[in-house]
Backbone as XML, in Angstrom:
<?xml version="1.0"?>
<chain id="A" units="angstrom">
  <residue number="1" name="MET">
    <atom name="N" x="73.102" y="142.124" z="86.917"/>
    <atom name="CA" x="72.952" y="142.384" z="88.341"/>
    <atom name="C" x="71.885" y="143.445" z="88.565"/>
  </residue>
  <residue number="2" name="ASN">
    <atom name="N" x="71.078" y="143.212" z="89.565"/>
    <atom name="CA" x="70.055" y="144.175" z="89.957"/>
    <atom name="C" x="70.624" y="145.143" z="90.975"/>
  </residue>
  <residue number="3" name="LYS">
    <atom name="N" x="70.048" y="146.318" z="91.035"/>
    <atom name="CA" x="70.457" y="147.329" z="92.011"/>
    <atom name="C" x="69.391" y="147.410" z="93.099"/>
  </residue>
  <residue number="4" name="PHE">
    <atom name="N" x="69.852" y="147.377" z="94.345"/>
    <atom name="CA" x="68.962" y="147.459" z="95.500"/>
    <atom name="C" x="69.460" y="148.533" z="96.458"/>
  </residue>
  <residue number="5" name="GLU">
    <atom name="N" x="68.514" y="149.147" z="97.147"/>
    <atom name="CA" x="68.832" y="150.004" z="98.278"/>
    <atom name="C" x="68.219" y="149.322" z="99.498"/>
  </residue>
  <residue number="6" name="VAL">
    <atom name="N" x="69.011" y="149.196" z="100.543"/>
    <atom name="CA" x="68.619" y="148.438" z="101.726"/>
    <atom name="C" x="68.728" y="149.321" z="102.952"/>
  </residue>
  <residue number="7" name="VAL">
    <atom name="N" x="67.687" y="149.287" z="103.785"/>
    <atom name="CA" x="67.720" y="149.989" z="105.069"/>
    <atom name="C" x="67.520" y="148.950" z="106.166"/>
  </residue>
  <residue number="8" name="LEU">
    <atom name="N" x="68.435" y="148.932" z="107.116"/>
    <atom name="CA" x="68.335" y="148.065" z="108.283"/>
    <atom name="C" x="68.070" y="148.938" z="109.495"/>
  </residue>
  <residue number="9" name="ILE">
    <atom name="N" x="67.125" y="148.526" z="110.333"/>
    <atom name="CA" x="66.779" y="149.280" z="111.539"/>
    <atom name="C" x="67.054" y="148.376" z="112.742"/>
  </residue>
  <residue number="10" name="PHE">
    <atom name="N" x="67.981" y="148.818" z="113.583"/>
    <atom name="CA" x="68.451" y="148.015" z="114.710"/>
    <atom name="C" x="67.939" y="148.532" z="116.048"/>
  </residue>
  <residue number="11" name="ASN">
    <atom name="N" x="67.895" y="147.626" z="117.005"/>
    <atom name="CA" x="67.527" y="147.892" z="118.388"/>
    <atom name="C" x="68.350" y="149.067" z="118.936"/>
  </residue>
  <residue number="12" name="PRO">
    <atom name="N" x="67.697" y="150.069" z="119.533"/>
    <atom name="CA" x="68.429" y="151.234" z="120.040"/>
    <atom name="C" x="69.253" y="150.949" z="121.297"/>
  </residue>
  <residue number="13" name="GLU">
    <atom name="N" x="69.051" y="149.819" z="121.919"/>
    <atom name="CA" x="69.765" y="149.487" z="123.147"/>
    <atom name="C" x="71.066" y="148.723" z="122.895"/>
  </residue>
  <residue number="14" name="LEU">
    <atom name="N" x="71.414" y="148.534" z="121.622"/>
    <atom name="CA" x="72.642" y="147.813" z="121.281"/>
    <atom name="C" x="73.879" y="148.621" z="121.652"/>
  </residue>
  <residue number="15" name="ALA">
    <atom name="N" x="74.883" y="147.938" z="122.165"/>
    <atom name="CA" x="76.176" y="148.576" z="122.412"/>
    <atom name="C" x="76.849" y="148.802" z="121.061"/>
  </residue>
  <residue number="16" name="THR">
    <atom name="N" x="77.778" y="149.731" z="121.011"/>
    <atom name="CA" x="78.449" y="150.080" z="119.768"/>
    <atom name="C" x="79.104" y="148.874" z="119.112"/>
  </residue>
  <residue number="17" name="ASN">
    <atom name="N" x="79.806" y="148.058" z="119.899"/>
    <atom name="CA" x="80.478" y="146.895" z="119.314"/>
    <atom name="C" x="79.485" y="145.844" z="118.827"/>
  </residue>
  <residue number="18" name="SER">
    <atom name="N" x="78.335" y="145.699" z="119.479"/>
    <atom name="CA" x="77.301" y="144.763" z="119.029"/>
    <atom name="C" x="76.674" y="145.241" z="117.727"/>
  </residue>
  <residue number="19" name="LEU">
    <atom name="N" x="76.452" y="146.546" z="117.619"/>
    <atom name="CA" x="75.905" y="147.111" z="116.392"/>
    <atom name="C" x="76.876" y="146.905" z="115.235"/>
  </residue>
  <residue number="20" name="LYS">
    <atom name="N" x="78.143" y="147.160" z="115.484"/>
    <atom name="CA" x="79.164" y="146.960" z="114.446"/>
    <atom name="C" x="79.215" y="145.502" z="114.030"/>
  </residue>
  <residue number="21" name="SER">
    <atom name="N" x="79.099" y="144.600" z="114.979"/>
    <atom name="CA" x="79.106" y="143.167" z="114.689"/>
    <atom name="C" x="77.913" y="142.774" z="113.815"/>
  </residue>
  <residue number="22" name="GLU">
    <atom name="N" x="76.733" y="143.309" z="114.119"/>
    <atom name="CA" x="75.531" y="143.030" z="113.320"/>
    <atom name="C" x="75.701" y="143.524" z="111.888"/>
  </residue>
  <residue number="23" name="ILE">
    <atom name="N" x="76.258" y="144.717" z="111.739"/>
    <atom name="CA" x="76.460" y="145.295" z="110.405"/>
    <atom name="C" x="77.498" y="144.489" z="109.634"/>
  </residue>
  <residue number="24" name="ASP">
    <atom name="N" x="78.584" y="144.100" z="110.291"/>
    <atom name="CA" x="79.606" y="143.284" z="109.645"/>
    <atom name="C" x="79.046" y="141.920" z="109.232"/>
  </residue>
  <residue number="25" name="ASN">
    <atom name="N" x="78.171" y="141.367" z="110.059"/>
    <atom name="CA" x="77.528" y="140.091" z="109.750"/>
    <atom name="C" x="76.676" y="140.229" z="108.478"/>
  </residue>
  <residue number="26" name="PHE">
    <atom name="N" x="75.926" y="141.319" z="108.364"/>
    <atom name="CA" x="75.112" y="141.565" z="107.170"/>
    <atom name="C" x="76.016" y="141.700" z="105.939"/>
  </residue>
  <residue number="27" name="LYS">
    <atom name="N" x="77.109" y="142.435" z="106.071"/>
    <atom name="CA" x="78.030" y="142.615" z="104.953"/>
    <atom name="C" x="78.596" y="141.273" z="104.476"/>
  </residue>
  <residue number="28" name="SER">
    <atom name="N" x="78.942" y="140.404" z="105.406"/>
    <atom name="CA" x="79.480" y="139.102" z="105.018"/>
    <atom name="C" x="78.422" y="138.247" z="104.326"/>
  </residue>
  <residue number="29" name="LYS">
    <atom name="N" x="77.167" y="138.358" z="104.756"/>
    <atom name="CA" x="76.078" y="137.633" z="104.090"/>
    <atom name="C" x="75.889" y="138.141" z="102.664"/>
  </residue>
  <residue number="30" name="ILE">
    <atom name="N" x="75.986" y="139.437" z="102.493"/>
    <atom name="CA" x="75.853" y="140.034" z="101.158"/>
    <atom name="C" x="76.964" y="139.492" z="100.249"/>
  </residue>
  <residue number="31" name="LYS">
    <atom name="N" x="78.181" y="139.502" z="100.739"/>
    <atom name="CA" x="79.308" y="139.035" z="99.931"/>
    <atom name="C" x="79.218" y="137.536" z="99.647"/>
  </residue>
  <residue number="32" name="SER">
    <atom name="N" x="78.651" y="136.762" z="100.572"/>
    <atom name="CA" x="78.504" y="135.323" z="100.346"/>
    <atom name="C" x="77.462" y="135.022" z="99.268"/>
  </residue>
  <residue number="33" name="GLU">
    <atom name="N" x="76.584" y="135.955" z="99.001"/>
    <atom name="CA" x="75.571" y="135.803" z="97.951"/>
    <atom name="C" x="76.053" y="136.371" z="96.614"/>
  </residue>
  <residue number="34" name="GLU">
    <atom name="N" x="77.346" y="136.583" z="96.494"/>
    <atom name="CA" x="77.969" y="137.094" z="95.271"/>
    <atom name="C" x="77.439" y="138.474" z="94.884"/>
  </residue>
  <residue number="35" name="ALA">
    <atom name="N" x="77.210" y="139.286" z="95.882"/>
    <atom name="CA" x="76.747" y="140.661" z="95.680"/>
    <atom name="C" x="77.857" y="141.621" z="96.081"/>
  </residue>
  <residue number="36" name="THR">
    <atom name="N" x="77.725" y="142.868" z="95.641"/>
    <atom name="CA" x="78.710" y="143.874" z="96.021"/>
    <atom name="C" x="78.009" y="145.051" z="96.679"/>
  </residue>
  <residue number="37" name="ILE">
    <atom name="N" x="78.655" y="145.597" z="97.680"/>
    <atom name="CA" x="78.153" y="146.794" z="98.342"/>
    <atom name="C" x="78.783" y="147.987" z="97.638"/>
  </residue>
  <residue number="38" name="VAL">
    <atom name="N" x="77.945" y="148.798" z="97.012"/>
    <atom name="CA" x="78.421" y="149.953" z="96.260"/>
    <atom name="C" x="78.733" y="151.096" z="97.217"/>
  </residue>
  <residue number="39" name="ASN">
    <atom name="N" x="77.802" y="151.392" z="98.103"/>
    <atom name="CA" x="77.961" y="152.461" z="99.094"/>
    <atom name="C" x="77.201" y="152.088" z="100.356"/>
  </residue>
  <residue number="40" name="GLU">
    <atom name="N" x="77.537" y="152.760" z="101.429"/>
    <atom name="CA" x="76.766" y="152.606" z="102.660"/>
    <atom name="C" x="76.831" y="153.894" z="103.458"/>
  </residue>
  <residue number="41" name="GLU">
    <atom name="N" x="75.813" y="154.115" z="104.263"/>
    <atom name="CA" x="75.761" y="155.277" z="105.150"/>
    <atom name="C" x="75.228" y="154.848" z="106.503"/>
  </residue>
  <residue number="42" name="ASN">
    <atom name="N" x="75.787" y="155.419" z="107.524"/>
    <atom name="CA" x="75.279" y="155.227" z="108.871"/>
    <atom name="C" x="74.400" y="156.431" z="109.180"/>
  </residue>
  <residue number="43" name="TRP">
    <atom name="N" x="73.100" y="156.198" z="109.313"/>
    <atom name="CA" x="72.178" y="157.299" z="109.609"/>
    <atom name="C" x="72.055" y="157.543" z="111.106"/>
  </residue>
  <residue number="44" name="GLY">
    <atom name="N" x="72.650" y="156.696" z="111.907"/>
    <atom name="CA" x="72.692" y="156.902" z="113.351"/>
    <atom name="C" x="71.391" y="156.586" z="114.068"/>
  </residue>
  <residue number="45" name="LEU">
    <atom name="N" x="71.307" y="157.061" z="115.297"/>
    <atom name="CA" x="70.131" y="156.866" z="116.133"/>
    <atom name="C" x="69.100" y="157.923" z="115.770"/>
  </residue>
  <residue number="46" name="ARG">
    <atom name="N" x="67.926" y="157.468" z="115.332"/>
    <atom name="CA" x="66.874" y="158.383" z="114.873"/>
    <atom name="C" x="65.546" y="157.981" z="115.482"/>
  </residue>
  <residue number="47" name="ASP">
    <atom name="N" x="64.626" y="158.946" z="115.516"/>
    <atom name="CA" x="63.268" y="158.666" z="115.976"/>
    <atom name="C" x="62.543" y="157.799" z="114.962"/>
  </residue>
  <residue number="48" name="LEU">
    <atom name="N" x="61.721" y="156.882" z="115.459"/>
    <atom name="CA" x="60.853" y="156.095" z="114.601"/>
    <atom name="C" x="59.543" y="156.852" z="114.395"/>
  </residue>
  <residue number="49" name="SER">
    <atom name="N" x="58.886" y="156.643" z="113.279"/>
    <atom name="CA" x="57.598" y="157.294" z="113.019"/>
    <atom name="C" x="56.525" y="156.784" z="113.968"/>
  </residue>
  <residue number="50" name="TYR">
    <atom name="N" x="56.656" y="155.527" z="114.369"/>
    <atom name="CA" x="55.722" y="154.905" z="115.307"/>
    <atom name="C" x="56.503" y="153.874" z="116.109"/>
  </residue>
  <residue number="51" name="SER">
    <atom name="N" x="56.001" y="153.500" z="117.250"/>
    <atom name="CA" x="56.694" y="152.536" z="118.110"/>
    <atom name="C" x="56.747" y="151.166" z="117.450"/>
  </residue>
  <residue number="52" name="ILE">
    <atom name="N" x="57.897" y="150.542" z="117.534"/>
    <atom name="CA" x="58.083" y="149.173" z="117.064"/>
    <atom name="C" x="58.669" y="148.393" z="118.225"/>
  </residue>
  <residue number="53" name="ASN">
    <atom name="N" x="57.963" y="147.375" z="118.663"/>
    <atom name="CA" x="58.401" y="146.566" z="119.812"/>
    <atom name="C" x="58.705" y="147.448" z="121.026"/>
  </residue>
  <residue number="54" name="LYS">
    <atom name="N" x="57.899" y="148.471" z="121.222"/>
    <atom name="CA" x="58.006" y="149.430" z="122.332"/>
    <atom name="C" x="59.218" y="150.352" z="122.232"/>
  </residue>
  <residue number="55" name="PHE">
    <atom name="N" x="59.904" y="150.354" z="121.091"/>
    <atom name="CA" x="61.025" y="151.263" z="120.879"/>
    <atom name="C" x="60.535" y="152.502" z="120.145"/>
  </residue>
  <residue number="56" name="LYS">
    <atom name="N" x="61.040" y="153.659" z="120.549"/>
    <atom name="CA" x="60.686" y="154.916" z="119.889"/>
    <atom name="C" x="61.840" y="155.456" z="119.053"/>
  </residue>
  <residue number="57" name="LYS">
    <atom name="N" x="63.019" y="154.857" z="119.214"/>
    <atom name="CA" x="64.208" y="155.230" z="118.452"/>
    <atom name="C" x="64.867" y="153.952" z="117.952"/>
  </residue>
  <residue number="58" name="ALA">
    <atom name="N" x="65.731" y="154.110" z="116.952"/>
    <atom name="CA" x="66.457" y="152.954" z="116.428"/>
    <atom name="C" x="67.685" y="153.433" z="115.662"/>
  </residue>
  <residue number="59" name="PHE">
    <atom name="N" x="68.650" y="152.524" z="115.507"/>
    <atom name="CA" x="69.823" y="152.791" z="114.683"/>
    <atom name="C" x="69.505" y="152.408" z="113.246"/>
  </residue>
  <residue number="60" name="TYR">
    <atom name="N" x="69.813" y="153.305" z="112.312"/>
    <atom name="CA" x="69.566" y="153.070" z="110.899"/>
    <atom name="C" x="70.885" y="152.890" z="110.162"/>
  </residue>
  <residue number="61" name="GLN">
    <atom name="N" x="70.907" y="151.921" z="109.246"/>
    <atom name="CA" x="72.060" y="151.700" z="108.383"/>
    <atom name="C" x="71.540" y="151.540" z="106.954"/>
  </residue>
  <residue number="62" name="TYR">
    <atom name="N" x="72.133" y="152.256" z="106.018"/>
    <atom name="CA" x="71.684" y="152.293" z="104.628"/>
    <atom name="C" x="72.767" y="151.717" z="103.715"/>
  </residue>
  <residue number="63" name="PHE">
    <atom name="N" x="72.360" y="150.874" z="102.771"/>
    <atom name="CA" x="73.286" y="150.257" z="101.823"/>
    <atom name="C" x="72.769" y="150.408" z="100.404"/>
  </residue>
  <residue number="64" name="GLN">
    <atom name="N" x="73.691" y="150.556" z="99.472"/>
    <atom name="CA" x="73.398" y="150.443" z="98.052"/>
    <atom name="C" x="74.170" y="149.219" z="97.580"/>
  </residue>
  <residue number="65" name="ILE">
    <atom name="N" x="73.447" y="148.245" z="97.034"/>
    <atom name="CA" x="74.102" y="147.006" z="96.618"/>
    <atom name="C" x="73.733" y="146.647" z="95.191"/>
  </residue>
  <residue number="66" name="GLU">
    <atom name="N" x="74.589" y="145.859" z="94.577"/>
    <atom name="CA" x="74.319" y="145.250" z="93.284"/>
    <atom name="C" x="74.379" y="143.753" z="93.511"/>
  </residue>
  <residue number="67" name="ALA">
    <atom name="N" x="73.276" y="143.077" z="93.145"/>
    <atom name="CA" x="73.164" y="141.666" z="93.483"/>
    <atom name="C" x="72.213" y="140.954" z="92.526"/>
  </residue>
  <residue number="68" name="PRO">
    <atom name="N" x="72.307" y="139.626" z="92.482"/>
    <atom name="CA" x="71.316" y="138.872" z="91.722"/>
    <atom name="C" x="69.944" y="139.010" z="92.389"/>
  </residue>
  <residue number="69" name="GLY">
    <atom name="N" x="68.893" y="138.870" z="91.612"/>
    <atom name="CA" x="67.536" y="139.074" z="92.129"/>
    <atom name="C" x="67.132" y="138.128" z="93.242"/>
  </residue>
  <residue number="70" name="LYS">
    <atom name="N" x="67.759" y="136.974" z="93.314"/>
    <atom name="CA" x="67.400" y="135.978" z="94.331"/>
    <atom name="C" x="67.870" y="136.368" z="95.734"/>
  </residue>
  <residue number="71" name="ILE">
    <atom name="N" x="68.632" y="137.442" z="95.855"/>
    <atom name="CA" x="69.245" y="137.784" z="97.137"/>
    <atom name="C" x="68.220" y="138.086" z="98.230"/>
  </residue>
  <residue number="72" name="VAL">
    <atom name="N" x="67.115" y="138.723" z="97.860"/>
    <atom name="CA" x="66.118" y="139.095" z="98.866"/>
    <atom name="C" x="65.554" y="137.846" z="99.532"/>
  </residue>
  <residue number="73" name="LYS">
    <atom name="N" x="65.213" y="136.873" z="98.744"/>
    <atom name="CA" x="64.674" y="135.622" z="99.291"/>
    <atom name="C" x="65.731" y="134.890" z="100.114"/>
  </residue>
  <residue number="74" name="ALA">
    <atom name="N" x="66.963" y="134.900" z="99.631"/>
    <atom name="CA" x="68.043" y="134.203" z="100.328"/>
    <atom name="C" x="68.355" y="134.830" z="101.684"/>
  </residue>
  <residue number="75" name="LEU">
    <atom name="N" x="68.283" y="136.146" z="101.766"/>
    <atom name="CA" x="68.622" y="136.838" z="103.018"/>
    <atom name="C" x="67.442" y="136.953" z="103.979"/>
  </residue>
  <residue number="76" name="ASN">
    <atom name="N" x="66.232" y="136.784" z="103.483"/>
    <atom name="CA" x="65.033" y="136.963" z="104.296"/>
    <atom name="C" x="65.059" y="136.119" z="105.569"/>
  </residue>
  <residue number="77" name="LYS">
    <atom name="N" x="65.389" y="134.851" z="105.435"/>
    <atom name="CA" x="65.411" y="133.953" z="106.596"/>
    <atom name="C" x="66.450" y="134.390" z="107.624"/>
  </residue>
  <residue number="78" name="ASP">
    <atom name="N" x="67.650" y="134.722" z="107.146"/>
    <atom name="CA" x="68.721" y="135.146" z="108.056"/>
    <atom name="C" x="68.365" y="136.438" z="108.781"/>
  </residue>
  <residue number="79" name="LEU">
    <atom name="N" x="67.812" y="137.389" z="108.062"/>
    <atom name="CA" x="67.473" y="138.676" z="108.679"/>
    <atom name="C" x="66.341" y="138.528" z="109.690"/>
  </residue>
  <residue number="80" name="ASN">
    <atom name="N" x="65.389" y="137.648" z="109.411"/>
    <atom name="CA" x="64.297" y="137.428" z="110.361"/>
    <atom name="C" x="64.766" y="136.751" z="111.643"/>
  </residue>
  <residue number="81" name="GLN">
    <atom name="N" x="65.897" y="136.062" z="111.603"/>
    <atom name="CA" x="66.427" y="135.376" z="112.777"/>
    <atom name="C" x="67.129" y="136.312" z="113.765"/>
  </residue>
  <residue number="82" name="SER">
    <atom name="N" x="67.529" y="137.487" z="113.296"/>
    <atom name="CA" x="68.277" y="138.406" z="114.144"/>
    <atom name="C" x="67.374" y="139.044" z="115.193"/>
  </residue>
  <residue number="83" name="GLU">
    <atom name="N" x="67.758" y="138.925" z="116.453"/>
    <atom name="CA" x="66.991" y="139.515" z="117.543"/>
    <atom name="C" x="67.221" y="141.021" z="117.648"/>
  </residue>
  <residue number="84" name="ASN">
    <atom name="N" x="68.333" y="141.502" z="117.105"/>
    <atom name="CA" x="68.678" y="142.916" z="117.216"/>
    <atom name="C" x="68.182" y="143.756" z="116.054"/>
  </residue>
  <residue number="85" name="LEU">
    <atom name="N" x="67.698" y="143.114" z="115.008"/>
    <atom name="CA" x="67.177" y="143.815" z="113.843"/>
    <atom name="C" x="65.671" y="143.989" z="114.017"/>
  </residue>
  <residue number="86" name="ILE">
    <atom name="N" x="65.225" y="145.242" z="114.052"/>
    <atom name="CA" x="63.805" y="145.516" z="114.250"/>
    <atom name="C" x="63.038" y="145.400" z="112.938"/>
  </residue>
  <residue number="87" name="ARG">
    <atom name="N" x="63.561" y="146.019" z="111.890"/>
    <atom name="CA" x="62.943" y="145.999" z="110.558"/>
    <atom name="C" x="64.037" y="146.090" z="109.497"/>
  </residue>
  <residue number="88" name="TYR">
    <atom name="N" x="63.689" y="145.676" z="108.288"/>
    <atom name="CA" x="64.581" y="145.861" z="107.147"/>
    <atom name="C" x="63.733" y="146.062" z="105.905"/>
  </residue>
  <residue number="89" name="LEU">
    <atom name="N" x="64.341" y="146.687" z="104.899"/>
    <atom name="CA" x="63.626" y="146.971" z="103.661"/>
    <atom name="C" x="64.590" y="146.889" z="102.490"/>
  </residue>
  <residue number="90" name="PHE">
    <atom name="N" x="64.240" y="146.090" z="101.492"/>
    <atom name="CA" x="64.967" y="146.020" z="100.232"/>
    <atom name="C" x="64.116" y="146.700" z="99.176"/>
  </residue>
  <residue number="91" name="ILE">
    <atom name="N" x="64.709" y="147.618" z="98.433"/>
    <atom name="CA" x="64.006" y="148.291" z="97.342"/>
    <atom name="C" x="64.840" y="148.129" z="96.078"/>
  </residue>
  <residue number="92" name="LYS">
    <atom name="N" x="64.214" y="147.590" z="95.034"/>
    <atom name="CA" x="64.902" y="147.462" z="93.748"/>
    <atom name="C" x="64.786" y="148.794" z="93.019"/>
  </residue>
  <residue number="93" name="VAL">
    <atom name="N" x="65.913" y="149.315" z="92.537"/>
    <atom name="CA" x="65.933" y="150.619" z="91.871"/>
    <atom name="C" x="66.606" y="150.491" z="90.502"/>
  </residue>
  <residue number="94" name="LYS">
    <atom name="N" x="66.316" y="151.448" z="89.618"/>
    <atom name="CA" x="66.990" y="151.481" z="88.314"/>
    <atom name="C" x="68.388" y="152.056" z="88.463"/>
  </residue>
  <residue number="95" name="ASP">
    <atom name="N" x="68.493" y="153.148" z="89.209"/>
    <atom name="CA" x="69.778" y="153.786" z="89.478"/>
    <atom name="C" x="69.856" y="154.125" z="90.956"/>
  </residue>
  <residue number="96" name="HIS">
    <atom name="N" x="71.057" y="154.035" z="91.493"/>
    <atom name="CA" x="71.237" y="154.367" z="92.904"/>
    <atom name="C" x="71.105" y="155.865" z="93.127"/>
  </residue>
  <residue number="97" name="GLN">
    <atom name="N" x="70.597" y="156.199" z="94.283"/>
    <atom name="CA" x="70.457" y="157.588" z="94.704"/>
    <atom name="C" x="71.846" y="158.193" z="94.904"/>
  </residue>
  <residue number="98" name="GLU">
    <atom name="N" x="71.964" y="159.463" z="94.605"/>
    <atom name="CA" x="73.234" y="160.154" z="94.800"/>
    <atom name="C" x="73.483" y="160.352" z="96.298"/>
  </residue>
  <residue number="99" name="LEU">
    <atom name="N" x="74.724" y="160.140" z="96.705"/>
    <atom name="CA" x="75.074" y="160.292" z="98.124"/>
    <atom name="C" x="75.754" y="161.624" z="98.354"/>
  </residue>
  <residue number="100" name="PRO">
    <atom name="N" x="75.676" y="162.215" z="99.502"/>
    <atom name="CA" x="74.987" y="161.736" z="100.696"/>
    <atom name="C" x="73.479" y="161.882" z="100.557"/>
  </residue>
  <residue number="101" name="THR">
    <atom name="N" x="72.763" y="160.958" z="101.180"/>
    <atom name="CA" x="71.314" y="161.026" z="101.171"/>
    <atom name="C" x="70.850" y="162.178" z="102.037"/>
  </residue>
  <residue number="102" name="LYS">
    <atom name="N" x="69.607" y="162.551" z="101.869"/>
    <atom name="CA" x="69.046" y="163.656" z="102.642"/>
    <atom name="C" x="69.083" y="163.360" z="104.141"/>
  </residue>
  <residue number="103" name="LEU">
    <atom name="N" x="68.814" y="162.124" z="104.519"/>
    <atom name="CA" x="68.831" y="161.761" z="105.941"/>
    <atom name="C" x="70.218" y="161.909" z="106.536"/>
  </residue>
  <residue number="104" name="ASN">
    <atom name="N" x="71.233" y="161.531" z="105.801"/>
    <atom name="CA" x="72.600" y="161.664" z="106.302"/>
    <atom name="C" x="73.016" y="163.130" z="106.341"/>
  </residue>
  <residue number="105" name="TYR">
    <atom name="N" x="72.583" y="163.889" z="105.385"/>
    <atom name="CA" x="72.930" y="165.317" z="105.305"/>
    <atom name="C" x="72.320" y="166.081" z="106.472"/>
  </residue>
  <residue number="106" name="GLU">
    <atom name="N" x="71.067" y="165.761" z="106.850"/>
    <atom name="CA" x="70.393" y="166.452" z="107.957"/>
    <atom name="C" x="71.058" y="166.172" z="109.288"/>
  </residue>
  <residue number="107" name="LYS">
    <atom name="N" x="71.706" y="165.020" z="109.416"/>
    <atom name="CA" x="72.329" y="164.613" z="110.676"/>
    <atom name="C" x="73.545" y="165.469" z="111.001"/>
  </residue>
  <residue number="108" name="LYS">
    <atom name="N" x="74.209" y="165.980" z="109.987"/>
    <atom name="CA" x="75.469" y="166.719" z="110.191"/>
    <atom name="C" x="75.253" y="168.108" z="110.715"/>
  </residue>
</chain>
């Protein structure tokens, strides 16, 4: 199994229950691909470095997963279909970062 760190960036205008639904939907897709979620963090509403689709802020969600290498290609189509997901990033790592991450620590 490969180790990935995933960041999802969601529309800042989402209601709390819609955001939770989007995150739960992603989790179910991960599990359907025979992957496991090792850890996750909610980084909350944060400023974007630059405007994306006229948004200056977005909700960030961070995941550490263990999955087969084909998962990125398999999830790419589904993630691109989501209207509430602004951006996403999969990074393959040798070892997962120690939690809490710096971004989560600064929020507290």
